[in-house]
C-alpha positions as CSV (number, residue, x, y, z in Angstrom):
1,M,-8.1,-53.7,-25.9
2,T,-5.1,-53.2,-25.1
3,V,-3.4,-51.1,-27.2
4,G,-6.7,-49.2,-26.8
5,A,-7.0,-48.8,-23.4
6,R,-3.2,-47.3,-23.4
7,D,-4.8,-44.9,-25.9
8,G,-7.5,-43.4,-23.6
9,A,-5.4,-43.5,-19.8
10,P,-3.3,-40.6,-21.4
11,R,-5.7,-39.0,-23.7
12,Q,-8.2,-39.3,-19.6
13,R,-5.9,-37.4,-18.2
14,R,-5.2,-34.5,-20.6
15,D,-9.0,-33.6,-21.2
16,A,-8.9,-33.8,-17.3
17,R,-6.1,-31.2,-17.2
18,R,-7.4,-29.4,-19.6
19,N,-10.9,-29.5,-17.9
20,R,-9.3,-28.2,-14.8
21,E,-7.9,-25.4,-16.7
22,L,-10.9,-24.4,-17.8
23,L,-12.2,-24.2,-14.3
24,L,-9.5,-22.4,-12.6
25,E,-10.0,-19.6,-15.7
26,A,-13.7,-19.8,-15.2
27,A,-13.8,-19.3,-11.8
28,H,-10.8,-16.3,-11.5
29,E,-13.4,-14.4,-14.2
30,V,-16.2,-15.6,-12.5
31,F,-15.3,-14.6,-8.7
32,T,-13.7,-11.5,-10.2
33,E,-16.7,-10.4,-11.0
34,Q,-19.3,-11.4,-8.7
35,G,-17.7,-11.6,-5.2
36,L,-16.8,-15.6,-3.3
37,D,-21.1,-16.2,-3.4
38,A,-21.0,-16.8,-7.2
39,A,-23.0,-19.7,-8.0
40,L,-21.0,-22.5,-8.7
41,D,-22.8,-23.4,-12.0
42,V,-21.8,-19.9,-13.8
43,I,-18.4,-21.2,-13.3
44,A,-19.0,-25.0,-14.7
45,R,-20.7,-23.2,-17.2
46,R,-18.6,-21.1,-18.4
47,A,-16.0,-23.5,-18.9
48,G,-18.4,-25.1,-21.0
49,V,-18.4,-28.5,-18.2
50,G,-20.8,-29.8,-16.4
51,N,-21.3,-29.8,-12.7
52,A,-19.8,-32.6,-11.9
53,T,-16.7,-32.4,-14.0
54,L,-16.2,-29.3,-11.9
55,Y,-17.2,-31.7,-8.5
56,R,-14.6,-33.8,-9.3
57,H,-11.9,-31.6,-8.9
58,F,-13.0,-29.2,-6.8
59,P,-14.9,-31.2,-3.9
60,T,-16.2,-27.8,-1.8
61,R,-15.7,-24.3,-2.9
62,A,-13.0,-23.7,-0.3
63,A,-10.6,-25.9,-2.4
64,L,-12.3,-24.2,-5.3
65,V,-11.4,-20.7,-3.7
66,D,-7.7,-21.9,-2.9
67,A,-6.8,-23.4,-6.1
68,V,-8.1,-19.7,-8.3
69,F,-6.4,-17.3,-5.6
70,R,-3.0,-19.3,-4.1
71,D,-0.5,-17.3,-6.4
72,S,-1.9,-14.2,-5.7
73,L,-2.2,-14.7,-2.1
74,T,1.7,-15.3,-2.3
75,G,2.5,-12.1,-3.2
76,T,0.4,-10.5,-0.6
77,M,2.7,-12.3,1.9
78,D,6.0,-11.2,-0.2
79,A,4.5,-7.2,-0.1
80,G,4.4,-8.1,3.6
81,E,8.2,-9.3,4.2
82,R,9.6,-6.3,1.9
83,A,7.6,-4.2,4.1
84,R,8.6,-5.5,7.6
85,K,12.5,-5.3,6.4
86,A,11.7,-0.8,5.5
87,P,14.2,1.2,6.7
88,D,11.2,3.5,7.8
89,A,8.3,1.8,9.3
90,W,5.6,4.4,7.7
91,A,6.8,4.0,4.5
92,G,7.0,0.5,5.0
93,L,3.0,0.4,6.4
94,T,1.8,2.8,3.8
95,G,3.7,1.0,0.9
96,Y,2.3,-2.7,2.4
97,L,-1.8,-1.5,2.7
98,E,-1.3,0.1,-1.1
99,V,-0.5,-3.1,-2.2
100,V,-3.4,-5.0,-0.3
101,F,-5.6,-2.1,-1.4
102,G,-5.0,-2.4,-5.3
103,A,-5.7,-5.9,-4.5
104,L,-9.0,-5.2,-2.9
105,A,-9.6,-3.6,-6.1
106,A,-8.8,-5.1,-8.4
107,D,-11.6,-7.6,-8.3
108,R,-14.3,-8.7,-5.9
109,G,-12.8,-12.5,-5.8
110,S,-9.4,-10.7,-3.6
111,N,-11.6,-8.4,-1.9
112,D,-14.2,-10.7,0.0
113,L,-11.0,-12.8,0.8
114,M,-9.0,-10.3,2.3
115,T,-11.7,-8.6,4.4
116,T,-13.8,-11.8,5.8
117,H,-13.1,-15.5,6.9
118,L,-13.5,-18.5,4.4
119,R,-13.0,-21.8,6.7
120,G,-11.4,-24.5,4.7
121,V,-9.1,-22.2,2.2
122,D,-5.6,-23.2,3.8
123,S,-3.6,-20.3,1.8
124,L,-6.0,-17.8,3.2
125,E,-5.6,-18.9,6.9
126,A,-1.9,-18.3,6.0
127,V,-1.9,-14.8,4.2
128,H,-4.5,-13.6,7.1
129,E,-1.9,-14.6,9.8
130,H,0.8,-13.1,7.8
131,N,-1.0,-9.8,7.6
132,R,-1.4,-10.0,11.3
133,R,1.9,-10.5,12.0
134,T,3.0,-7.7,9.4
135,V,0.8,-4.7,10.9
136,D,1.7,-5.9,14.3
137,T,5.9,-5.6,13.7
138,L,5.2,-1.9,12.1
139,L,3.0,-0.8,14.4
140,T,5.3,-1.5,17.3
141,R,8.5,0.3,15.5
142,L,5.8,3.4,15.1
143,R,4.8,2.9,19.3
144,D,8.3,2.8,20.4
145,E,8.8,6.0,17.7
146,G,6.0,8.1,18.7
147,T,5.1,8.4,15.8
148,V,1.1,6.4,16.1
149,R,-1.1,7.1,19.2
150,A,0.2,5.1,22.4
151,D,-3.4,3.1,22.9
152,V,-3.9,2.6,18.9
153,T,-3.5,-1.7,18.9
154,T,-3.3,-4.2,16.1
155,E,-6.4,-5.4,16.3
156,D,-8.2,-1.3,15.9
157,V,-6.2,-1.3,12.5
158,L,-7.1,-4.4,11.0
159,F,-10.8,-4.2,11.5
160,G,-10.4,-0.3,10.5
161,L,-9.0,-1.6,7.3
162,A,-11.2,-4.8,7.0
163,A,-14.0,-2.4,7.2
164,L,-12.9,0.4,4.9
165,G,-11.9,-2.3,2.4
166,R,-14.7,-4.0,2.1
167,A,-16.0,-0.6,1.1
168,V,-13.2,-0.8,-2.0
169,P,-15.0,-3.1,-4.8
170,A,-18.6,-0.5,-4.0
171,L,-16.4,2.6,-4.3
172,T,-13.9,1.7,-7.2
173,A,-17.2,0.9,-9.5
174,A,-19.7,4.1,-8.9
175,T,-16.3,6.3,-9.3
176,A,-16.1,4.0,-12.6
177,A,-19.1,5.0,-13.8
178,T,-19.3,8.5,-13.5
179,A,-15.8,9.1,-14.6
180,A,-17.2,7.2,-17.9
181,V,-19.9,10.1,-18.6
182,V,-17.3,12.6,-17.6
183,S,-14.7,12.0,-19.4
184,A,-12.0,9.0,-20.3
185,P,-8.8,10.6,-18.4
186,A,-10.7,11.0,-15.0
187,A,-12.1,7.3,-15.8
188,E,-8.3,6.5,-15.7
189,T,-7.7,7.5,-12.1
190,A,-11.4,5.9,-10.8
191,P,-9.5,2.8,-9.5
192,D,-7.7,5.1,-7.3
193,A,-10.5,6.2,-5.3
194,W,-9.5,4.1,-2.0
195,R,-6.6,6.0,-1.5
196,R,-8.6,9.2,0.0
197,P,-10.4,6.6,2.9
198,L,-7.1,5.2,3.5
199,A,-4.8,8.2,4.3
200,L,-7.7,9.6,6.6
201,F,-8.1,6.4,8.2
202,L,-4.2,6.1,8.4
203,G,-4.0,9.9,9.7
204,G,-5.8,8.8,12.4
205,L,-3.5,6.8,14.1
206,R,-0.6,9.3,13.9
207,T,-0.1,11.4,16.8
208,A,0.8,14.8,14.6
209,P,-0.7,14.2,11.2
210,A,0.7,15.6,8.3
211,A,-1.2,18.2,7.0
212,A,-0.3,16.8,3.8
213,A,-3.3,17.1,0.7
214,L,-5.4,13.9,0.7
215,P,-5.0,11.8,-2.2
216,A,-7.8,11.1,-5.1
217,P,-10.7,13.9,-5.4
218,A,-13.3,13.8,-2.9
219,L,-16.6,12.3,-3.4
220,T,-19.7,13.6,-5.5
221,A,-23.0,13.4,-3.6
222,A,-24.2,11.5,-6.4
223,E,-21.4,9.0,-5.9
224,L,-21.4,8.4,-2.3
225,G,-25.1,7.5,-3.4
226,E,-23.8,4.8,-5.6
227,V,-21.1,3.6,-3.7
228,L,-24.0,3.2,-1.4
229,R,-26.0,1.4,-3.3
230,E,-23.3,-0.5,-4.3
231,L,-22.8,-1.7,-0.8
232,G,-26.0,-2.9,-0.5
233,P,-27.8,-6.4,-0.7
234,H,-29.6,-5.4,-3.5
235,R,-26.3,-4.2,-5.9
236,T,-26.2,-5.5,-9.2
237,R,-23.9,-8.0,-11.1
238,A,-21.9,-6.8,-13.7
239,G,-23.3,-6.2,-16.9
240,D,-26.4,-5.5,-14.7
241,R,-26.4,-1.7,-14.3
242,E,-29.3,0.0,-15.8
243,P,-28.2,2.7,-18.9
244,R,-27.4,6.1,-17.6
245,A,-29.3,9.0,-19.1
């Protein structure tokens, strides 16, 4: 009995670690596809464990979200540190936002994290505050240089970025679906569809907007309709799209 107990404890710890890894992998996949409101029992089934096992490792949704996204949130903060030190404040701001919006386009989970507020996720609270300080620091420099409007506030910019960011997954999905029908090369540019509206937003902050060409092609009427459909509460989950003619 004593030997069996000794053998059993390490095996149980190995099983627990493996179950935790499986849950984190499954949660990342499901959150990426469906967002942070995805059903937790779907995550448990994909990991091949029961709901009780999930709650034993992660008693709350916030605890699971924190474990899944902590590393990626740290990467966003690193990008903010680099942006603050950039010799050119405008290049620092635009470069930083390219990193942020690239993450927003990559999966719905990251988008939900960065554009909304979820209580209980300590790493998220830290990254939101770091993001605010990064934008505030760069805006202060830009106002001092006379590059941006004197009356624009950090909250103005954060609100606009959050509103735009919420549309990024729908924009990415809609343009990717259209591009896939049209041609393979076009499909490769679909994940960058956010660059055009972001450039328009940032241009509106400047005291003397440059007349540079806008990045990424403009939306077609059909793509705009698809974006609006994706933004609605009736949007389909990944893999549930109706086949195109």
